[in-house]
N, C-alpha and C positions, 0 to 999 in steps of 0.2 A: 343772742348777744345779751350780756349783762347790762342792766340799765345804766346809762351814762358812759359805758365803755366806748372809747374812741370818739366821743363827742366833746366839743368845746364846752367850757363851763356855762356860758350863756345859753347854749342849746339844751343843756341839762335842765335848765330852769324854764324851758319853753320859749326862750328868746334867742334870737340870733346874736352871735358875738360880733364885735366890730370886724374881726377878720372875715367872718362869714359874709357880712354885708358887703365889704370891699371886694371880696372874691366874686360875689354875685354881680356886682356892678362892673368889674373888669371883664368878666365872662360875657355879660350882656353887650358891652362896648365892642368886644372882639367879634361877636356874632353879627352885630349891626354893621360893623366895618366891612366884614366879609360880604354881607348881603349888598351893601352899597357898591362895593368894589365890582362885584359881578354885574350889577345894574349899570354902572358906568361903562363897562366894557361892551355891554350889549345894547347900548343906546344908539339908535340910528339917527335921531334928531339931535342936532347940536345944542339947542336950547335945553332940552331935557338932560343931555349929557352934562352940561355946565351946572345945572341945578343939582343933579345927583352927585357930581364931584364936590360941590360946596357942602352938601349934606354929609358926605363921607369925611371931608376934612374937619367938619365940626365935631363929628363923633371921635375922630382921632385926637383932636385937641382936648375934648372933654375927658378922654380916657387917661391923659397924661397925669393929672393930679391924683387920680385913683391909683395908678401904677406907682407914682412917687410915694404916696402914703403907705402902700404895702411894702415897697422896697425899703423905706426908711425904718419900718418896724421889723424888718427881717422876714416878712411873710411872703415875699416874692424875690428870691435871690437870682441874680443873673451873673454869668461869667463875663467879666469885662473883655471887650474885643482888644486884640493886640494888633498894633500896626504891622503891616506887611510891606515888603518892598517889591 
């Protein structure tokens, strides 16, 4: 590959771009959410289940501003849902 081809401007200079950082954050939140989701489903102890549920919910809440920042910049486009009857 030619140097710089297909890389963001910041990455060409040895730094991550804002887009790269936000993408990494969102991917990390998704991974953590998935892990906590499975942990909740597989918890036999109610106290542990509640703790893991709280941890999962915190990850989901923390991911929202990251998603919003990406979406507002056009870096994470979604198709709006349409109401169905």
